Phi, psi and omega in degrees: 000130178279170185300318182296314179297321179298316180295317179296316179295320179296318180295317179297318179296318180296322178293328183278339185305315180300328181287326184296319184275351183281136174272136178298147180291135176228144352286159175210154180295131178281138175280155175296145180229125176262126180247130180273121181277159182304334179276002178094349178284161178254136175248121178262134178297339179296341177300335185257024177305136180090355177254158169276124183241148169237119177254118179259116174269121194219165165252131181296338183265002184268125182295327178291324177292320178298318178295315179299323178294323176296319178297314181295325177296318178297317179293326177295319177298320183281319189245357182304318181292340180267001176112019177262136180222107171278153179219136178253139179226099181277143178220022175276164179299132179076013185303321183302322179279334186271339184301313181303317179293322178301311180299315181291310185296328184251014177050045180285126186251029178218166184293136175228128178222205188231141172226167177274158176302321180300320178293323177299312180299315180296314183298319183271001180060044177257151175294150176291347181271356187280147174266134184253149171234133183253155004281159171242129184234136174240131177252125180251139175278178183295341180272358179087022178258137173284116183260326178222144172204155177294153170277169186304328181269014179081165177215098184304322181297326180287341183262001178285149181298322181297316181290319177300316179300315180300315180295313181299314179299317179299312184288330178291337179285343183274149178286158177274168174088167177094186184269189179303132183298143176269359182292133175271119182289150175285150176292135181262000000 
């Protein structure tokens, strides 16, 4: 690398550093997210307005993601009739071909499709310079606000079945409708 390229790369890295360490503001209004399903159709998260949603951004080949999907499937069986909706969004290489086997092998009982890494970063308000660890989970209240989400390096505590259950039960108790919630979320 010549001196000029080194200086340009260093300057770009220095500009990105403040963004890498910043945690996204919570709660915040969730943007619509289109997920491409294995059959080629698009599933928009806006379809689930008024429901409590958990969006798992995952790699189909990741054992931690597989475990989180099992937890979300169990919670879907328990709370789905009360307005809970998990959604899977895979973004690993070859995900479009791997999603059907992932759903079958891990008995996933909710929609799982594919998104790009760029969409994951945008949805979670992460810098493009950030290094990610999966799974990444965002919990939305009935008003469409992201109330809890993983940090870029993951949050094992947020991915435990007990913590997921606690969040889902808390959010299901709240009414639907209205603007961005004024509730301050607890640290996960």
